[in-house]
C-alpha positions in Angstrom: -13.0 6.4 -51.6 -13.6 6.0 -47.9 -16.3 3.5 -46.9 -19.5 4.8 -45.5 -20.6 3.6 -42.1 -23.4 1.1 -42.1 -26.7 1.7 -40.6 -25.8 -0.1 -37.4 -22.6 1.8 -36.8 -22.7 4.1 -33.8 -20.9 7.4 -33.5 -18.7 7.7 -30.4 -20.4 9.5 -27.5 -19.0 12.9 -26.9 -16.7 13.0 -23.9 -16.3 9.2 -23.9 -13.4 7.4 -25.6 -14.3 4.2 -27.3 -12.7 1.2 -25.6 -10.8 0.3 -28.8 -9.4 3.9 -28.8 -7.9 3.5 -25.3 -4.3 4.7 -25.3 -1.7 2.0 -25.8 0.0 2.9 -22.5 -3.3 2.4 -20.6 -3.8 -1.0 -22.2 -0.2 -2.0 -21.4 -0.6 -0.9 -17.8 -3.9 -2.8 -17.5 -2.0 -6.0 -18.4 0.5 -5.3 -15.6 -2.3 -4.6 -13.2 -3.8 -8.1 -13.5 -1.0 -9.6 -11.4 -1.9 -10.0 -7.7 -0.7 -12.0 -4.6 -2.8 -14.8 -5.8 -2.1 -14.4 -9.5 1.7 -14.2 -9.8 2.0 -16.3 -13.0 -0.6 -16.1 -15.8 -1.1 -17.4 -19.3 -1.7 -15.1 -22.3 -5.4 -15.9 -22.3 -5.7 -15.3 -18.5 -4.0 -11.9 -18.8 -6.3 -10.9 -21.7 -9.4 -12.0 -19.9 -8.5 -10.2 -16.6 -7.6 -7.1 -18.6 -10.7 -7.2 -20.7 -9.0 -7.1 -24.1 -8.8 -9.4 -27.2 -6.0 -12.0 -27.0 -4.3 -10.8 -30.2 -4.1 -7.2 -28.8 -2.8 -8.6 -25.5 -0.1 -10.7 -27.3 1.3 -7.7 -29.1 1.5 -5.7 -25.9 2.9 -8.5 -23.9 5.7 -9.0 -26.5 6.7 -5.4 -26.0 6.5 -5.6 -22.3 8.7 -8.7 -22.4 11.2 -7.0 -24.7 11.5 -4.1 -22.3 11.8 -6.3 -19.2 8.5 -5.4 -17.5 7.4 -9.1 -18.0 9.2 -12.3 -18.1 8.1 -15.6 -19.8 8.5 -18.8 -17.9 9.4 -22.1 -19.6 5.8 -23.3 -19.3 4.6 -20.3 -21.3 3.2 -18.3 -18.4 4.2 -14.7 -17.7 5.4 -13.1 -14.5 6.4 -9.6 -13.5 9.9 -8.7 -14.7 12.8 -7.6 -12.5 13.1 -4.4 -14.4 9.9 -3.1 -12.9 11.5 -3.6 -9.5 14.5 -1.6 -10.6 12.3 1.3 -11.7 10.1 1.1 -8.6 13.2 1.2 -6.3 13.8 4.8 -7.5 10.5 6.0 -6.0 11.5 8.7 -3.4 8.4 7.9 -1.3 9.4 4.2 -1.3 13.1 3.7 -1.5 14.1 7.1 -0.2 12.1 6.8 3.0 13.1 3.1 3.3 16.8 3.8 3.0 16.7 6.3 5.8 14.4 4.3 8.0 16.1 0.9 7.6 18.8 1.3 10.3 16.1 2.2 12.9 13.8 -0.6 11.7 16.7 -3.0 12.2 17.3 -1.7 15.8 13.7 -2.1 16.6 13.7 -5.6 15.1 16.8 -6.6 17.1 14.9 -5.6 20.3 11.5 -7.2 19.6 12.4 -10.1 17.2 8.9 -9.7 15.7 7.6 -8.0 12.6 8.6 -4.4 11.9 6.7 -2.7 9.1 7.1 0.5 7.1 4.3 1.7 4.9 3.3 4.8 2.8 -0.1 5.8 1.5 -1.0 5.5 -2.2 -4.4 7.0 -2.8 -6.9 5.0 -0.6 -4.5 2.2 0.6 -1.3 1.7 2.5 1.6 0.1 0.6 4.1 -1.9 2.6 7.6 -0.9 1.5 9.6 -2.9 4.1 9.0 -5.7 6.6 11.6 -7.3 8.8 10.6 -10.6 10.3 12.2 -13.5 12.1 11.5 -17.1 11.3 9.8 -17.5 14.6 7.5 -14.5 14.2 3.8 -15.0 14.0 2.0 -15.1 10.6 0.9 -11.7 9.3 -1.4 -10.7 6.4 0.7 -8.4 4.3 3.9 -8.7 2.3 6.4 -6.1 1.0 4.8 -4.4 -2.0 1.3 -5.5 -0.9 -1.5 -3.1 -0.1 -3.4 -2.8 3.1 -6.7 -1.0 4.0 -6.4 2.3 5.8 -9.1 2.0 8.4 -8.4 -1.6 9.7 -4.6 -1.6 10.0 -2.4 0.3 12.5 -0.2 1.8 9.7 -3.3 2.6 7.7 -4.9 4.5 10.6 -1.7 6.6 11.1 -1.6 7.4 7.4 -5.3 8.3 7.4 -5.0 10.5 10.5 -2.3 12.5 8.7 -4.0 12.8 5.4 -5.9 16.0 4.3 -9.3 16.6 5.9 -11.2 16.2 2.6 -9.7 12.8 1.9 -10.3 11.7 5.5 -13.9 12.6 5.4 -14.4 10.6 2.2 -12.8 7.5 3.8 -14.7 8.0 7.0 -18.1 8.0 5.2 -17.3 4.8 3.3 -18.9 1.6 4.6 -16.7 -0.2 7.3 -14.1 -2.6 6.0 -15.2 -6.3 5.9 -11.8 -7.7 6.6 -11.4 -11.2 8.2 -9.9 -11.1 11.7 -10.5 -7.4 12.4 -13.6 -5.8 14.0 -15.4 -3.4 11.7 -15.0 0.2 12.7 -18.2 2.3 12.1 -18.1 6.0 11.3 -18.4 7.3 14.9 -15.7 5.0 16.3 -13.4 5.7 13.4 -13.7 9.5 14.0 -12.8 9.0 17.7 -9.9 6.7 16.8 -8.4 9.1 14.3 -8.7 11.9 16.9 -6.8 9.8 19.4 -4.1 8.9 16.8 -3.6 12.6 16.1 -3.4 13.4 19.8 -1.2 10.6 20.9 0.8 9.8 17.8 0.0 6.1 18.2 -2.4 3.7 16.5 -3.2 0.1 17.7 -5.1 -2.7 16.0 -5.9 -6.2 17.3 -6.6 -8.9 14.8 -7.5 -12.7 15.0 -6.5 -13.8 11.5 -4.3 -15.0 10.0 -3.0 -15.2 13.6 -3.8 -13.4 16.9 -1.7 -10.2 16.8 -1.4 -6.7 18.0 -0.1 -3.9 15.8 1.3 -0.6 17.1 2.2 2.2 14.7 3.5 5.7 14.8 3.9 8.4 12.1 7.1 9.4 10.3 7.1 13.1 9.3 9.0 14.8 6.4 10.7 18.2 6.5 7.4 19.9 5.8 5.7 18.3 8.8 3.5 16.0 6.7 3.1 12.3 7.5 5.4 10.6 5.0 5.1 7.0 6.3 4.0 4.9 9.1 6.2 2.5 11.2 4.8 -0.3 13.2 5.6 -3.5 15.0 3.3 -6.6 15.0 3.5 -9.0 18.0 1.5 -12.0 19.2 -1.6 -10.8 21.1 -1.2 -11.6 24.8 2.6 -11.1 24.8 4.2 -7.7 25.4 1.5 -5.1 26.3 0.9 -2.4 23.6 1.6 0.4 26.1 5.1 -1.0 26.6 5.6 -1.3 22.8 4.4 2.2 22.0 7.3 4.2 23.3 9.8 2.1 21.3 7.8 2.5 18.1 7.5 6.3 18.7 11.2 6.7 19.4 12.1 4.9 16.2 9.6 6.9 14.2 10.9 10.2 15.7 14.5 9.3 14.8 13.5 8.6 11.2 11.6 11.9 11.1 14.6 13.9 12.3 16.7 12.3 9.6 14.1 13.3 7.0 14.5 16.9 8.2 11.5 17.2 10.5 11.8 19.6 13.4 9.4 18.5 16.0 7.3 21.2 17.7 6.0 21.3 21.2 3.5 18.4 20.6 4.1 15.0 19.1 0.7 14.2 17.8 -0.3 13.9 14.1 -1.5 17.2 12.6 -4.2 17.2 9.9 -3.1 18.5 6.5 -5.5 21.2 5.2 
């Protein structure tokens, strides 16, 4: 006979899944999501705490993730992201596909500038860096390959935001300004004007003072449908080559990549807004 629920038992609220009823795949993904730039190797207890789940549950899921190759266990018992995840991620058409086509042009631009050359795509409300070419002498920058960057306070982010659909743009514009170290906050009115300029000129520029004094210049890469598929930028020390000198080189490289993606440029070169 089934046991009756005690007087303190609560029925699940309609429309809400109890936490213990969370799908296994969601719990496994939440364990992978606890890794960040500053948390690259974690113990079992740390992973469980950051994911908000009991240690025994985390242990069972971690064992399966290790067996599959999504996680690897170090000699000291800590866990790191496994190489197999990189293998799977490399198949992403918005990442690897664009990168593969763009790489020769990134290399040409890098050979000329000898500074950072970046390639980024948008994932929801952030820019994801899918490639960065840098020399040993290049100035320090904030973002790494695979890292995420804000849309409204980076040059690649502004390009990606300017090419996003109007509804998404409006939602981002109405958010409070980013509080990012080294970059001046851009209030709503200024952001609207900036995005309008990016769409008109096809160029975005951001100055920042941390982690070093740099200027970033970015341009859009278009796909065959005319949508902004990625953003290409160069990052140089502030006070060096003027941005208006860098912009034509960045635009030329971005146009070349766009043509190889099947984009047929119209009479204007600005960024159109997706509706």
